[in-house]
PDB file of N, CA, C and O in Angstrom:
ATOM      1  N   MET A   1     109.208  60.812 140.332  1.00  0.00           N
ATOM      2  CA  MET A   1     107.985  61.309 140.015  1.00  0.00           C
ATOM      3  C   MET A   1     107.847  61.945 141.143  1.00  0.00           C
ATOM      4  O   MET A   1     107.997  63.167 141.101  1.00  0.00           O
ATOM      5  N   ALA A   2     107.602  61.448 142.146  1.00  0.00           N
ATOM      6  CA  ALA A   2     107.415  62.285 143.427  1.00  0.00           C
ATOM      7  C   ALA A   2     107.933  63.106 143.625  1.00  0.00           C
ATOM      8  O   ALA A   2     107.237  64.036 144.032  1.00  0.00           O
ATOM      9  N   ASP A   3     109.084  63.314 143.530  1.00  0.00           N
ATOM     10  CA  ASP A   3     109.823  65.154 144.029  1.00  0.00           C
ATOM     11  C   ASP A   3     109.146  66.177 142.981  1.00  0.00           C
ATOM     12  O   ASP A   3     108.379  67.115 143.197  1.00  0.00           O
ATOM     13  N   ALA A   4     109.830  65.552 141.450  1.00  0.00           N
ATOM     14  CA  ALA A   4     108.420  66.548 141.132  1.00  0.00           C
ATOM     15  C   ALA A   4     107.417  66.913 140.961  1.00  0.00           C
ATOM     16  O   ALA A   4     107.313  68.018 140.429  1.00  0.00           O
ATOM     17  N   LEU A   5     105.951  66.015 141.400  1.00  0.00           N
ATOM     18  CA  LEU A   5     105.262  66.631 141.647  1.00  0.00           C
ATOM     19  C   LEU A   5     105.326  67.364 142.750  1.00  0.00           C
ATOM     20  O   LEU A   5     104.616  68.369 142.749  1.00  0.00           O
ATOM     21  N   ASP A   6     106.118  67.107 143.909  1.00  0.00           N
ATOM     22  CA  ASP A   6     106.117  67.930 145.167  1.00  0.00           C
ATOM     23  C   ASP A   6     106.091  69.612 144.529  1.00  0.00           C
ATOM     24  O   ASP A   6     105.303  70.527 144.767  1.00  0.00           O
ATOM     25  N   VAL A   7     107.589  69.541 143.423  1.00  0.00           N
ATOM     26  CA  VAL A   7     107.904  71.174 143.248  1.00  0.00           C
ATOM     27  C   VAL A   7     107.156  71.739 142.991  1.00  0.00           C
ATOM     28  O   VAL A   7     106.854  72.801 143.537  1.00  0.00           O
ATOM     29  N   ALA A   8     106.216  70.864 141.434  1.00  0.00           N
ATOM     30  CA  ALA A   8     104.868  71.484 140.980  1.00  0.00           C
ATOM     31  C   ALA A   8     104.272  72.287 142.075  1.00  0.00           C
ATOM     32  O   ALA A   8     103.967  73.435 142.399  1.00  0.00           O
ATOM     33  N   ARG A   9     104.275  71.212 142.415  1.00  0.00           N
ATOM     34  CA  ARG A   9     103.327  71.384 143.398  1.00  0.00           C
ATOM     35  C   ARG A   9     103.189  72.572 145.067  1.00  0.00           C
ATOM     36  O   ARG A   9     102.250  72.858 145.810  1.00  0.00           O
ATOM     37  N   GLN A  10     104.249  72.844 145.038  1.00  0.00           N
ATOM     38  CA  GLN A  10     104.955  74.178 145.224  1.00  0.00           C
ATOM     39  C   GLN A  10     105.004  75.448 144.718  1.00  0.00           C
ATOM     40  O   GLN A  10     104.844  76.446 145.421  1.00  0.00           O
ATOM     41  N   GLU A  11     105.205  75.470 143.606  1.00  0.00           N
ATOM     42  CA  GLU A  11     105.646  76.279 142.624  1.00  0.00           C
ATOM     43  C   GLU A  11     103.711  77.099 142.798  1.00  0.00           C
ATOM     44  O   GLU A  11     103.484  78.263 143.127  1.00  0.00           O
ATOM     45  N   ILE A  12     102.765  76.145 142.492  1.00  0.00           N
ATOM     46  CA  ILE A  12     101.359  76.519 141.888  1.00  0.00           C
ATOM     47  C   ILE A  12     101.397  76.949 143.486  1.00  0.00           C
ATOM     48  O   ILE A  12     101.432  78.179 143.468  1.00  0.00           O
ATOM     49  N   ALA A  13     101.405  76.538 144.732  1.00  0.00           N
ATOM     50  CA  ALA A  13     100.754  77.742 146.267  1.00  0.00           C
ATOM     51  C   ALA A  13     101.703  78.713 145.838  1.00  0.00           C
ATOM     52  O   ALA A  13     101.225  79.738 145.352  1.00  0.00           O
ATOM     53  N   ARG A  14     103.232  78.596 145.926  1.00  0.00           N
ATOM     54  CA  ARG A  14     103.893  80.447 145.273  1.00  0.00           C
ATOM     55  C   ARG A  14     103.183  81.134 144.622  1.00  0.00           C
ATOM     56  O   ARG A  14     102.815  82.158 145.197  1.00  0.00           O
ATOM     57  N   TYR A  15     102.800  80.970 143.539  1.00  0.00           N
ATOM     58  CA  TYR A  15     102.149  81.843 142.700  1.00  0.00           C
ATOM     59  C   TYR A  15     101.190  81.720 142.718  1.00  0.00           C
ATOM     60  O   TYR A  15     100.778  82.336 141.735  1.00  0.00           O
ATOM     61  N   GLN A  16     100.138  81.156 143.373  1.00  0.00           N
ATOM     62  CA  GLN A  16      98.693  81.910 143.973  1.00  0.00           C
ATOM     63  C   GLN A  16      99.002  83.226 145.120  1.00  0.00           C
ATOM     64  O   GLN A  16      98.265  84.207 145.019  1.00  0.00           O
ATOM     65  N   ARG A  17     100.150  83.234 146.257  1.00  0.00           N
ATOM     66  CA  ARG A  17     100.217  83.260 146.787  1.00  0.00           C
ATOM     67  C   ARG A  17     100.980  84.165 146.712  1.00  0.00           C
ATOM     68  O   ARG A  17     101.827  84.653 147.459  1.00  0.00           O
ATOM     69  N   LEU A  18     100.488  84.425 145.405  1.00  0.00           N
ATOM     70  CA  LEU A  18     101.799  85.956 144.552  1.00  0.00           C
ATOM     71  C   LEU A  18     101.142  87.198 143.746  1.00  0.00           C
ATOM     72  O   LEU A  18     101.413  88.377 143.519  1.00  0.00           O
ATOM     73  N   THR A  19     100.061  86.202 143.426  1.00  0.00           N
ATOM     74  CA  THR A  19      98.346  86.401 142.227  1.00  0.00           C
ATOM     75  C   THR A  19      97.475  87.396 143.266  1.00  0.00           C
ATOM     76  O   THR A  19      97.105  86.981 144.365  1.00  0.00           O
ATOM     77  N   ASP A  20      97.261  88.421 142.909  1.00  0.00           N
ATOM     78  CA  ASP A  20      96.063  89.472 143.579  1.00  0.00           C
ATOM     79  C   ASP A  20      94.752  88.516 142.667  1.00  0.00           C
ATOM     80  O   ASP A  20      94.859  88.042 141.536  1.00  0.00           O
ATOM     81  N   ARG A  21      93.824  88.464 143.387  1.00  0.00           N
ATOM     82  CA  ARG A  21      92.205  88.211 142.455  1.00  0.00           C
ATOM     83  C   ARG A  21      92.100  89.953 141.043  1.00  0.00           C
ATOM     84  O   ARG A  21      91.970  89.963 139.819  1.00  0.00           O
ATOM     85  N   ARG A  22      92.254  91.240 142.178  1.00  0.00           N
ATOM     86  CA  ARG A  22      92.681  92.222 140.962  1.00  0.00           C
ATOM     87  C   ARG A  22      93.242  91.800 139.498  1.00  0.00           C
ATOM     88  O   ARG A  22      92.782  91.992 138.372  1.00  0.00           O
ATOM     89  N   LEU A  23      94.243  91.244 139.889  1.00  0.00           N
ATOM     90  CA  LEU A  23      95.421  91.076 138.324  1.00  0.00           C
ATOM     91  C   LEU A  23      95.105  89.645 137.815  1.00  0.00           C
ATOM     92  O   LEU A  23      95.567  89.070 136.829  1.00  0.00           O
ATOM     93  N   LEU A  24      94.289  89.254 138.645  1.00  0.00           N
ATOM     94  CA  LEU A  24      93.760  88.024 137.556  1.00  0.00           C
ATOM     95  C   LEU A  24      92.445  88.548 136.737  1.00  0.00           C
ATOM     96  O   LEU A  24      92.037  88.226 135.621  1.00  0.00           O
ATOM     97  N   VAL A  25      91.741  89.814 138.051  1.00  0.00           N
ATOM     98  CA  VAL A  25      90.377  90.336 136.428  1.00  0.00           C
ATOM     99  C   VAL A  25      91.125  90.832 135.493  1.00  0.00           C
ATOM    100  O   VAL A  25      90.831  90.528 134.337  1.00  0.00           O
ATOM    101  N   ALA A  26      92.163  91.630 135.709  1.00  0.00           N
ATOM    102  CA  ALA A  26      92.460  93.096 135.183  1.00  0.00           C
ATOM    103  C   ALA A  26      93.569  91.816 133.774  1.00  0.00           C
ATOM    104  O   ALA A  26      94.129  92.399 132.846  1.00  0.00           O
ATOM    105  N   ILE A  27      93.666  90.591 133.849  1.00  0.00           N
ATOM    106  CA  ILE A  27      93.899  89.406 132.620  1.00  0.00           C
ATOM    107  C   ILE A  27      92.927  89.173 132.158  1.00  0.00           C
ATOM    108  O   ILE A  27      92.818  89.410 130.955  1.00  0.00           O
ATOM    109  N   VAL A  28      91.660  88.547 132.965  1.00  0.00           N
ATOM    110  CA  VAL A  28      90.201  88.208 132.039  1.00  0.00           C
ATOM    111  C   VAL A  28      89.963  89.569 131.321  1.00  0.00           C
ATOM    112  O   VAL A  28      89.877  89.534 130.094  1.00  0.00           O
ATOM    113  N   VAL A  29      89.841  90.825 131.995  1.00  0.00           N
ATOM    114  CA  VAL A  29      89.193  91.765 130.677  1.00  0.00           C
ATOM    115  C   VAL A  29      89.798  92.210 129.989  1.00  0.00           C
ATOM    116  O   VAL A  29      89.214  92.675 129.011  1.00  0.00           O
ATOM    117  N   LEU A  30      91.343  92.357 130.048  1.00  0.00           N
ATOM    118  CA  LEU A  30      92.463  92.510 128.968  1.00  0.00           C
ATOM    119  C   LEU A  30      93.074  91.524 127.766  1.00  0.00           C
ATOM    120  O   LEU A  30      93.987  91.796 126.986  1.00  0.00           O
ATOM    121  N   GLY A  31      92.322  90.346 127.854  1.00  0.00           N
ATOM    122  CA  GLY A  31      91.822  89.181 127.524  1.00  0.00           C
ATOM    123  C   GLY A  31      90.766  89.319 125.924  1.00  0.00           C
ATOM    124  O   GLY A  31      90.965  89.249 124.711  1.00  0.00           O
ATOM    125  N   ALA A  32      89.812  89.509 126.689  1.00  0.00           N
ATOM    126  CA  ALA A  32      88.361  89.700 126.469  1.00  0.00           C
ATOM    127  C   ALA A  32      88.596  91.186 125.485  1.00  0.00           C
ATOM    128  O   ALA A  32      88.141  91.036 124.351  1.00  0.00           O
ATOM    129  N   LEU A  33      89.014  92.105 125.652  1.00  0.00           N
ATOM    130  CA  LEU A  33      89.022  92.758 124.236  1.00  0.00           C
ATOM    131  C   LEU A  33      90.608  92.825 123.422  1.00  0.00           C
ATOM    132  O   LEU A  33      91.047  93.456 122.460  1.00  0.00           O
ATOM    133  N   VAL A  34      91.233  91.698 124.487  1.00  0.00           N
ATOM    134  CA  VAL A  34      92.218  91.741 123.168  1.00  0.00           C
ATOM    135  C   VAL A  34      91.469  90.796 121.792  1.00  0.00           C
ATOM    136  O   VAL A  34      91.497  90.961 120.573  1.00  0.00           O
ATOM    137  N   GLY A  35      90.938  89.954 122.519  1.00  0.00           N
ATOM    138  CA  GLY A  35      89.474  89.044 121.304  1.00  0.00           C
ATOM    139  C   GLY A  35      88.541  89.682 120.977  1.00  0.00           C
ATOM    140  O   GLY A  35      88.040  89.367 119.898  1.00  0.00           O
ATOM    141  N   GLY A  36      88.104  90.487 121.520  1.00  0.00           N
ATOM    142  CA  GLY A  36      87.289  91.558 120.528  1.00  0.00           C
ATOM    143  C   GLY A  36      87.706  92.601 120.426  1.00  0.00           C
ATOM    144  O   GLY A  36      87.320  93.443 121.236  1.00  0.00           O
ATOM    145  N   ILE A  37      88.295  92.830 119.789  1.00  0.00           N
ATOM    146  CA  ILE A  37      89.719  93.872 118.838  1.00  0.00           C
ATOM    147  C   ILE A  37      89.828  93.247 118.002  1.00  0.00           C
ATOM    148  O   ILE A  37      89.613  93.834 116.942  1.00  0.00           O
ATOM    149  N   TRP A  38      90.288  91.416 117.849  1.00  0.00           N
ATOM    150  CA  TRP A  38      91.360  91.093 116.975  1.00  0.00           C
ATOM    151  C   TRP A  38      90.300  90.778 116.135  1.00  0.00           C
ATOM    152  O   TRP A  38      90.884  90.717 115.053  1.00  0.00           O
ATOM    153  N   PRO A  39      89.021  90.514 115.888  1.00  0.00           N
ATOM    154  CA  PRO A  39      88.693  90.386 114.379  1.00  0.00           C
ATOM    155  C   PRO A  39      88.354  91.512 113.965  1.00  0.00           C
ATOM    156  O   PRO A  39      88.405  91.428 112.738  1.00  0.00           O
ATOM    157  N   VAL A  40      88.003  92.633 114.283  1.00  0.00           N
ATOM    158  CA  VAL A  40      87.935  94.242 113.780  1.00  0.00           C
ATOM    159  C   VAL A  40      89.778  94.174 112.997  1.00  0.00           C
ATOM    160  O   VAL A  40      89.481  94.270 111.807  1.00  0.00           O
ATOM    161  N   ALA A  41      90.972  94.094 113.025  1.00  0.00           N
ATOM    162  CA  ALA A  41      92.004  94.752 113.380  1.00  0.00           C
ATOM    163  C   ALA A  41      91.951  93.435 111.641  1.00  0.00           C
ATOM    164  O   ALA A  41      91.963  94.088 110.597  1.00  0.00           O
ATOM    165  N   GLN A  42      91.921  92.472 111.510  1.00  0.00           N
ATOM    166  CA  GLN A  42      91.600  91.270 110.615  1.00  0.00           C
ATOM    167  C   GLN A  42      91.537  91.413 109.408  1.00  0.00           C
ATOM    168  O   GLN A  42      91.936  91.083 108.291  1.00  0.00           O
ATOM    169  N   ASP A  43      90.697  92.208 110.203  1.00  0.00           N
ATOM    170  CA  ASP A  43      89.479  92.069 108.939  1.00  0.00           C
ATOM    171  C   ASP A  43      89.814  94.151 108.095  1.00  0.00           C
ATOM    172  O   ASP A  43      89.636  94.706 107.011  1.00  0.00           O
ATOM    173  N   ARG A  44      90.067  94.328 108.747  1.00  0.00           N
ATOM    174  CA  ARG A  44      89.905  95.287 107.728  1.00  0.00           C
ATOM    175  C   ARG A  44      92.401  96.197 107.441  1.00  0.00           C
ATOM    176  O   ARG A  44      93.092  96.937 106.741  1.00  0.00           O
ATOM    177  N   GLY A  45      92.444  95.223 108.695  1.00  0.00           N
ATOM    178  CA  GLY A  45      94.297  95.025 107.901  1.00  0.00           C
ATOM    179  C   GLY A  45      95.256  95.963 108.436  1.00  0.00           C
ATOM    180  O   GLY A  45      96.368  95.965 107.908  1.00  0.00           O
ATOM    181  N   VAL A  46      94.985  96.910 109.566  1.00  0.00           N
ATOM    182  CA  VAL A  46      95.608  97.479 109.854  1.00  0.00           C
ATOM    183  C   VAL A  46      96.971  96.993 109.279  1.00  0.00           C
ATOM    184  O   VAL A  46      97.373  96.008 108.660  1.00  0.00           O
ATOM    185  N   HIS A  47      97.727  98.671 110.001  1.00  0.00           N
ATOM    186  CA  HIS A  47      99.463  98.005 108.887  1.00  0.00           C
ATOM    187  C   HIS A  47      99.337 100.070 109.583  1.00  0.00           C
ATOM    188  O   HIS A  47      98.552 101.010 109.459  1.00  0.00           O
ATOM    189  N   PRO A  48     100.975  99.718 110.446  1.00  0.00           N
ATOM    190  CA  PRO A  48     101.474 101.242 110.800  1.00  0.00           C
ATOM    191  C   PRO A  48     100.959 102.082 109.783  1.00  0.00           C
ATOM    192  O   PRO A  48     100.076 102.900 110.039  1.00  0.00           O
ATOM    193  N   ASP A  49     101.507 101.928 108.486  1.00  0.00           N
ATOM    194  CA  ASP A  49     102.755 103.176 107.244  1.00  0.00           C
ATOM    195  C   ASP A  49     101.436 102.952 106.746  1.00  0.00           C
ATOM    196  O   ASP A  49     101.620 102.585 105.585  1.00  0.00           O
ATOM    197  N   GLN A  50     100.150 102.968 106.982  1.00  0.00           N
ATOM    198  CA  GLN A  50      99.036 102.713 105.472  1.00  0.00           C
ATOM    199  C   GLN A  50      98.871 104.208 105.373  1.00  0.00           C
ATOM    200  O   GLN A  50      98.263 104.716 106.315  1.00  0.00           O
ATOM    201  N   GLY A  51      99.319 105.062 104.357  1.00  0.00           N
ATOM    202  CA  GLY A  51      98.495 106.091 104.512  1.00  0.00           C
ATOM    203  C   GLY A  51      99.363 106.999 105.083  1.00  0.00           C
ATOM    204  O   GLY A  51      98.941 108.103 105.428  1.00  0.00           O
ATOM    205  N   LEU A  52     100.634 106.654 105.245  1.00  0.00           N
ATOM    206  CA  LEU A  52     101.299 107.958 105.962  1.00  0.00           C
ATOM    207  C   LEU A  52     102.258 108.319 104.884  1.00  0.00           C
ATOM    208  O   LEU A  52     103.239 108.603 105.572  1.00  0.00           O
ATOM    209  N   TYR A  53     102.545 108.458 103.918  1.00  0.00           N
ATOM    210  CA  TYR A  53     103.078 109.381 102.371  1.00  0.00           C
ATOM    211  C   TYR A  53     101.644 109.404 101.698  1.00  0.00           C
ATOM    212  O   TYR A  53     101.884 109.147 100.518  1.00  0.00           O
ATOM    213  N   ALA A  54     100.656 109.531 101.797  1.00  0.00           N
ATOM    214  CA  ALA A  54      99.609 109.672 101.258  1.00  0.00           C
ATOM    215  C   ALA A  54      99.067 111.279  99.987  1.00  0.00           C
ATOM    216  O   ALA A  54      98.202 112.151 100.083  1.00  0.00           O
ATOM    217  N   VAL A  55     100.511 110.840  98.550  1.00  0.00           N
ATOM    218  CA  VAL A  55     100.981 112.449  97.899  1.00  0.00           C
ATOM    219  C   VAL A  55     100.026 111.813  96.566  1.00  0.00           C
ATOM    220  O   VAL A  55      99.862 112.485  95.548  1.00  0.00           O
TER     221      VAL A  55
END
């Protein structure tokens, strides 16, 4: 069990070194944007082919 925890700690430390604060801010902003748009898309029922062949 201790070996698995050591590996997990090493992987977390490696991930923290690879990520940049700007990347984390961008992910948070993108998540907030998607979270804000989601209710509108659900309410209006957005369909890619809607109104494509209006004859």
